[in-house]
C-alpha positions as CSV (number, residue, x, y, z in Angstrom):
1,X,28.6,-23.3,-36.9
2,X,27.3,-22.0,-33.5
3,X,25.2,-19.7,-35.8
4,X,23.3,-21.7,-37.9
5,X,22.9,-24.0,-34.7
6,X,21.7,-21.0,-32.9
7,X,19.5,-20.3,-36.2
8,X,17.6,-23.9,-36.8
9,X,16.4,-23.8,-32.9
10,X,14.3,-20.8,-33.8
11,X,12.4,-22.9,-36.4
12,X,9.6,-23.8,-34.5
13,X,8.2,-25.3,-37.6
14,X,11.2,-27.6,-38.0
15,X,11.3,-28.8,-34.9
16,X,7.8,-30.0,-34.4
17,X,7.6,-31.3,-37.5
18,X,11.3,-33.6,-36.2
19,X,9.1,-34.3,-33.2
20,X,5.4,-35.2,-33.9
21,X,6.1,-36.3,-37.7
22,X,4.5,-34.7,-40.7
23,X,0.9,-35.1,-42.3
24,X,0.3,-37.0,-45.5
25,X,-3.9,-36.2,-45.2
26,X,-6.9,-34.1,-43.8
27,X,-10.1,-35.2,-43.1
28,X,-12.9,-34.7,-41.7
29,X,-12.3,-34.7,-38.0
30,X,-13.8,-38.1,-36.0
31,X,-14.5,-36.4,-32.4
32,X,-13.4,-38.7,-29.3
33,X,-13.5,-37.8,-25.3
34,X,-10.8,-39.0,-23.0
35,X,-12.0,-39.3,-19.4
36,X,-9.7,-40.6,-16.6
37,X,-10.5,-41.4,-12.9
38,X,-8.4,-41.5,-9.9
39,X,-10.4,-43.7,-7.1
40,X,-8.4,-44.2,-3.9
41,X,-5.9,-41.5,-4.3
42,X,-2.9,-41.5,-2.0
43,X,-3.9,-45.3,-0.6
44,X,-2.3,-48.5,-1.3
45,X,-5.1,-49.3,-3.2
46,X,-5.4,-46.3,-5.9
47,X,-6.5,-47.5,-8.4
48,X,-7.2,-45.3,-12.1
49,X,-10.0,-45.9,-14.4
50,X,-9.5,-44.4,-18.1
51,X,-11.9,-43.7,-21.0
52,X,-12.1,-42.8,-24.5
53,X,-15.3,-42.0,-25.7
54,X,-16.2,-42.2,-28.8
55,X,-20.5,-42.2,-29.0
56,X,-23.1,-44.5,-27.8
57,X,-22.9,-48.1,-29.3
58,X,-19.7,-47.4,-31.0
59,X,-17.1,-49.9,-31.2
60,X,-14.1,-48.0,-30.6
61,X,-15.4,-47.2,-27.1
62,X,-12.7,-48.3,-24.7
63,X,-12.1,-47.9,-21.0
64,X,-9.6,-49.6,-18.6
65,X,-8.5,-50.2,-14.9
66,X,-5.1,-50.5,-13.9
67,X,-3.3,-49.6,-10.9
68,X,0.9,-48.7,-9.6
69,X,1.9,-45.9,-9.0
70,X,-0.5,-43.5,-10.2
71,X,-2.0,-40.3,-9.8
72,X,-4.6,-37.8,-11.2
73,X,-2.7,-36.5,-13.9
74,X,-1.3,-39.6,-15.0
75,X,-4.9,-41.3,-15.1
76,X,-5.6,-38.3,-17.9
77,X,-2.3,-38.6,-19.8
78,X,-2.8,-42.7,-19.7
79,X,-7.1,-41.5,-21.3
80,X,-5.3,-39.8,-23.7
81,X,-2.7,-42.6,-24.6
82,X,-5.8,-45.1,-25.0
83,X,-7.9,-42.8,-26.9
84,X,-4.9,-42.0,-29.7
85,X,-4.2,-46.1,-29.2
86,X,-7.6,-46.3,-30.3
87,X,-7.9,-44.3,-32.9
88,X,-8.0,-44.8,-36.9
89,X,-4.8,-43.5,-38.1
90,X,-6.1,-42.4,-41.7
91,X,-8.4,-39.7,-40.1
92,X,-8.3,-36.5,-38.4
93,X,-8.3,-36.4,-34.6
94,X,-10.0,-34.4,-32.2
95,X,-9.6,-35.4,-28.7
96,X,-11.5,-33.4,-26.2
97,X,-10.4,-33.7,-22.5
98,X,-10.6,-31.9,-19.0
99,X,-7.5,-32.3,-18.4
100,X,-5.6,-28.8,-19.1
101,X,-2.1,-30.3,-18.0
102,X,-2.3,-32.7,-20.5
103,X,-3.3,-30.6,-23.5
104,X,-0.2,-28.6,-22.7
105,X,2.0,-30.8,-22.0
106,X,1.7,-33.0,-25.1
107,X,1.5,-29.8,-27.0
108,X,4.0,-27.2,-25.9
109,X,6.1,-29.1,-24.1
110,X,6.7,-32.6,-26.1
111,X,9.7,-31.1,-28.3
112,X,12.0,-29.6,-25.3
113,X,11.0,-33.2,-23.3
114,X,12.1,-35.4,-26.7
115,X,15.4,-33.8,-26.7
116,X,15.9,-33.9,-23.1
117,X,15.2,-37.4,-23.8
118,X,12.1,-38.1,-21.8
119,X,14.0,-38.2,-18.3
120,X,10.8,-36.1,-16.3
121,X,7.6,-37.6,-14.2
122,X,5.3,-39.1,-16.3
123,X,7.6,-39.0,-19.5
124,X,7.0,-42.5,-20.1
125,X,3.7,-42.4,-21.0
126,X,4.7,-38.7,-22.8
127,X,7.1,-40.7,-25.2
128,X,4.5,-43.2,-25.3
129,X,1.7,-40.4,-26.7
130,X,4.0,-39.1,-28.8
131,X,4.8,-42.4,-30.8
132,X,1.3,-42.8,-31.5
133,X,0.9,-39.4,-32.5
134,X,3.8,-40.1,-35.2
135,X,2.2,-43.2,-36.6
136,X,-1.3,-41.4,-37.2
137,X,-1.5,-39.9,-40.9
138,X,-3.6,-36.8,-40.4
139,X,-4.1,-33.6,-37.6
140,X,-4.2,-34.6,-34.2
141,X,-6.5,-31.7,-32.3
142,X,-6.7,-31.4,-28.5
143,X,-9.4,-29.4,-27.0
144,X,-9.9,-28.5,-23.3
145,X,-13.0,-28.4,-22.4
146,X,-14.0,-25.8,-19.1
147,X,-16.7,-27.2,-16.8
148,X,-19.8,-25.8,-18.9
149,X,-18.1,-26.8,-21.8
150,X,-18.2,-30.3,-20.9
151,X,-22.1,-29.9,-19.3
152,X,-22.8,-28.6,-22.6
153,X,-21.5,-31.5,-24.3
154,X,-24.2,-33.8,-25.4
155,X,-21.7,-37.0,-24.7
156,X,-20.0,-36.1,-21.7
157,X,-22.3,-37.8,-19.8
158,X,-22.1,-41.2,-21.7
159,X,-18.1,-40.6,-21.0
160,X,-18.1,-40.0,-17.4
161,X,-20.9,-43.0,-17.0
162,X,-18.1,-45.6,-19.5
163,X,-15.7,-44.5,-16.8
164,X,-17.5,-45.2,-13.3
165,X,-18.5,-48.5,-15.1
166,X,-15.0,-49.5,-14.7
167,X,-14.4,-49.6,-11.5
168,X,-16.1,-53.3,-11.6
169,X,-13.6,-54.6,-14.0
170,X,-11.0,-56.8,-12.6
171,X,-7.5,-55.0,-12.2
172,X,-5.1,-55.2,-14.9
173,X,-0.8,-54.5,-14.6
174,X,-0.3,-50.4,-15.3
175,X,3.0,-51.6,-16.7
176,X,1.4,-53.8,-19.1
177,X,-0.4,-52.5,-22.1
178,X,0.3,-53.2,-26.0
179,X,1.3,-49.3,-26.4
180,X,3.8,-50.0,-24.1
181,X,5.8,-52.1,-26.5
182,X,4.7,-50.2,-29.5
183,X,7.1,-50.1,-32.9
184,X,9.0,-46.4,-34.0
185,X,6.1,-44.7,-37.1
186,X,6.9,-46.2,-39.8
187,X,7.3,-44.2,-42.5
188,X,4.6,-44.7,-45.4
189,X,4.9,-41.9,-47.8
190,X,8.1,-40.2,-49.0
191,X,9.0,-36.4,-46.9
192,X,8.1,-34.5,-50.0
193,X,4.1,-35.4,-50.2
194,X,3.9,-34.3,-46.8
195,X,1.0,-31.6,-46.5
196,X,2.5,-28.2,-45.0
197,X,-0.1,-28.0,-41.7
198,X,0.6,-28.3,-38.1
199,X,0.0,-32.0,-37.0
200,X,-0.7,-31.2,-33.2
201,X,-2.9,-28.4,-32.1
202,X,-5.0,-27.3,-29.3
203,X,-7.5,-24.2,-27.7
204,X,-5.2,-23.5,-25.1
205,X,-2.4,-20.6,-25.1
206,X,1.1,-22.0,-24.8
207,X,2.0,-21.5,-21.1
208,X,6.0,-20.1,-21.9
209,X,4.7,-17.7,-24.0
210,X,5.4,-14.3,-22.5
211,X,2.0,-12.2,-23.2
212,X,3.1,-8.7,-24.0
213,X,0.4,-5.8,-23.6
214,X,-0.6,-4.3,-27.4
215,X,-2.9,-2.2,-25.9
216,X,-0.7,1.3,-26.0
217,X,-1.8,3.9,-23.4
218,X,-3.3,7.3,-24.5
219,X,-0.6,9.8,-25.2
220,X,-0.5,13.1,-26.6
221,X,0.8,14.1,-29.7
222,X,1.6,17.6,-29.3
223,X,3.0,19.7,-26.1
224,X,3.1,23.3,-25.8
225,X,6.3,24.6,-25.8
226,X,7.1,24.7,-22.5
227,X,7.0,20.7,-22.3
228,X,8.6,20.1,-25.3
229,X,10.4,16.8,-24.1
230,X,7.7,15.2,-22.8
231,X,7.1,13.1,-25.9
232,X,10.9,12.4,-25.8
233,X,10.4,10.8,-22.5
234,X,6.9,9.0,-23.3
235,X,8.7,7.3,-26.5
236,X,11.6,6.4,-24.3
237,X,9.1,4.9,-21.4
238,X,7.2,2.8,-24.0
239,X,10.6,1.5,-25.5
240,X,11.9,0.5,-22.1
241,X,8.5,-1.0,-21.0
242,X,8.3,-3.4,-24.3
243,X,12.0,-4.3,-24.0
244,X,11.1,-5.4,-20.2
245,X,8.1,-7.1,-21.8
246,X,9.9,-9.1,-24.0
247,X,12.7,-10.8,-22.3
248,X,12.8,-14.4,-22.9
249,X,14.2,-15.7,-19.0
250,X,13.5,-14.2,-15.8
251,X,17.4,-13.5,-14.7
252,X,16.8,-11.7,-18.0
253,X,14.0,-9.8,-17.0
254,X,15.7,-9.2,-13.7
255,X,19.0,-7.7,-15.4
256,X,16.6,-5.3,-17.4
257,X,14.7,-4.0,-14.8
258,X,17.8,-3.6,-12.5
259,X,19.1,-1.5,-14.9
260,X,16.0,0.7,-15.5
261,X,15.6,0.9,-11.4
262,X,19.0,1.1,-10.0
263,X,21.0,4.3,-9.3
264,X,23.2,5.5,-12.5
265,X,26.4,4.7,-11.8
266,X,29.6,7.0,-11.4
267,X,31.2,8.0,-14.1
268,X,34.7,6.0,-14.8
269,X,38.2,7.8,-13.6
270,X,40.0,5.8,-15.7
271,X,38.7,4.5,-19.7
272,X,38.5,0.8,-20.5
273,X,41.1,1.3,-22.7
274,X,43.9,3.3,-20.4
275,X,43.1,-0.1,-18.2
276,X,43.8,-2.4,-21.8
277,X,47.0,-0.8,-22.5
278,X,48.5,-1.4,-18.8
279,X,47.4,-4.6,-18.2
280,X,48.3,-6.1,-22.1
281,X,51.6,-5.1,-20.8
282,X,51.5,-7.1,-17.5
283,X,49.8,-10.2,-18.8
284,X,52.0,-10.2,-22.5
285,X,56.0,-11.1,-22.3
286,X,57.8,-7.7,-23.0
287,X,59.4,-7.1,-26.4
288,X,62.9,-6.7,-24.9
289,X,63.8,-8.9,-22.0
290,X,64.3,-6.6,-19.1
291,X,68.0,-6.3,-17.2
292,X,67.1,-8.4,-14.9
293,X,66.2,-11.1,-16.5
294,X,68.3,-14.2,-17.1
295,X,69.1,-14.2,-20.6
296,X,70.6,-18.0,-20.6
297,X,67.8,-19.1,-19.1
298,X,65.1,-17.5,-20.8
299,X,66.4,-18.9,-24.2
300,X,66.5,-22.5,-23.0
301,X,63.2,-22.1,-21.7
302,X,61.9,-20.6,-25.1
303,X,64.4,-23.8,-26.6
304,X,62.1,-26.5,-24.3
305,X,58.9,-25.2,-25.3
306,X,59.2,-25.6,-28.2
307,X,59.7,-29.0,-28.4
308,X,55.9,-29.2,-26.8
309,X,53.0,-30.6,-29.1
310,X,50.4,-28.1,-30.4
311,X,48.2,-30.9,-29.6
312,X,48.4,-33.9,-27.3
313,X,47.6,-37.2,-28.5
314,X,44.6,-39.5,-26.1
315,X,46.6,-42.8,-25.3
316,X,44.1,-43.4,-22.7
317,X,42.1,-46.7,-23.3
318,X,38.8,-45.5,-22.8
319,X,39.8,-42.4,-24.8
320,X,38.8,-40.0,-22.4
321,X,39.7,-36.7,-23.9
322,X,39.1,-37.6,-27.4
323,X,35.6,-40.1,-27.4
324,X,32.8,-37.9,-29.1
325,X,29.4,-37.5,-28.0
326,X,26.4,-39.3,-28.3
327,X,23.1,-38.0,-28.5
328,X,22.2,-39.4,-25.1
329,X,24.8,-37.3,-23.5
330,X,23.4,-34.6,-25.4
331,X,20.3,-35.2,-23.5
332,X,21.9,-35.7,-21.0
333,X,23.1,-31.9,-20.6
334,X,19.8,-30.4,-21.7
335,X,18.2,-32.3,-18.8
336,X,20.5,-30.9,-16.4
337,X,20.6,-27.2,-18.0
338,X,16.9,-27.3,-18.0
339,X,16.9,-26.8,-14.3
340,X,19.0,-23.5,-14.9
341,X,17.0,-22.0,-18.0
342,X,16.6,-18.9,-16.0
343,X,19.9,-18.1,-15.4
344,X,20.7,-15.0,-17.3
345,X,22.7,-14.7,-20.6
346,X,26.4,-14.3,-20.2
347,X,28.4,-11.4,-22.3
348,X,27.9,-13.6,-25.6
349,X,24.2,-12.7,-25.1
350,X,23.4,-16.4,-25.6
351,X,20.4,-17.5,-22.9
352,X,20.3,-21.5,-21.8
353,X,17.0,-21.3,-23.4
354,X,18.5,-20.8,-26.5
355,X,20.9,-23.3,-26.2
356,X,18.2,-26.1,-25.4
357,X,16.1,-24.9,-28.3
358,X,19.1,-26.0,-30.6
359,X,18.7,-29.5,-32.6
360,X,20.3,-32.2,-30.5
361,X,22.2,-33.7,-33.9
362,X,23.6,-29.8,-34.1
363,X,24.5,-29.5,-30.8
364,X,26.7,-32.7,-31.0
365,X,28.1,-32.2,-34.0
366,X,29.6,-28.7,-32.7
367,X,31.1,-30.7,-29.4
368,X,32.6,-33.2,-31.6
369,X,34.1,-30.8,-33.9
370,X,35.2,-28.6,-31.0
371,X,37.1,-32.4,-29.8
372,X,38.7,-32.8,-33.5
373,X,40.0,-29.6,-33.9
374,X,40.8,-29.2,-30.1
375,X,39.9,-25.8,-30.7
376,X,36.6,-23.5,-29.5
377,X,34.7,-20.5,-30.8
378,X,36.4,-17.2,-30.0
379,X,33.1,-16.3,-27.6
380,X,33.4,-19.2,-25.6
381,X,37.8,-18.5,-24.4
382,X,37.1,-15.1,-23.8
383,X,37.6,-13.4,-20.7
384,X,35.9,-10.5,-18.3
385,X,39.3,-8.7,-17.0
386,X,37.7,-6.1,-14.3
387,X,40.0,-3.4,-12.4
388,X,39.9,-2.8,-8.7
389,X,41.6,0.3,-7.2
390,X,44.5,-0.8,-5.0
391,X,44.1,0.4,-1.7
392,X,45.8,3.7,-0.9
393,X,46.2,4.7,-4.2
394,X,45.1,7.7,-7.0
395,X,42.2,6.1,-9.1
396,X,42.6,8.4,-12.2
397,X,45.9,6.1,-12.1
398,X,46.0,3.5,-14.5
399,X,48.4,1.5,-13.0
400,X,46.7,1.9,-9.7
401,X,44.7,-1.2,-10.3
């Protein structure tokens, strides 16, 4: 079950489909520019001006002036939400914006944000944007415009003029907007009719993606006989470099880095098998009771222990020890795990990032199965024992640890 859940966490297409919804049709894309201004930011009279511009005289052009706890980043998200709210649901859509943060957050972080229950900063608006995307039946593409691209866009000036004109509009409550009360995305077609097309795309690169240098340094194919070992060393260096660049977290990167750069550890004086043989004798009950033990008391203890239940019944009224986990608790767990996502993997080589990638329903099923069975995967119950040499003892003797 755990292996299947980890494999499901690697299926990025399935997770994106669950987050954004399917694509049922694809048309020629209609284009809209989302633009926002944050006026007097940092003051008590901060005003966000957000607009979407479809073209000169278009009935879909929209602009709003809102107030509240607003900021520049939130203004960009607000303009994107307005553009999606005003767009036709059955047309492929291209949203042009100057906010790279907005594009990257919506396109590359929505899956993780949904798994964590939309509990981060500005995630009320991000959840609204996700709901609006789910309502669309055609692809949505985000195009980030740099300064030069924006200047060359013929509609950009009209967009800026539309937003600036909104400074004279009456104030509206920033928390009372029709898209704050949108229903869930309706299921209008059968899932089998969905097109095999990515629903949300952009022209930016995933900021979380680790880029590996694909350009190999020049290498000699053959070396003179006195330097015949150089080819093997160069291949080993390249393998180490590739392994280092493909680590999945900061913690794993530094663990790998230290393995490659730290001094070679000294050869242990005793083998792990020798220590295991000694530790097993100490930690497990003896097959033959030693003479110094009270045989009668030992027999009594064994009889009393046999009456103990292998599984106890939860008699608490609230069901503290048997109540099943729900999806909200799983999202809380992932939100807590997010702050430690860069930690290194344990002995099972499973990172926090891999756990966060597991779909919430599968992770909840694993937790609840462990509760029902009063058991857990064997990897979760392994304990690493470390042999520490006793002071003044001989290091080559396993009994000295």
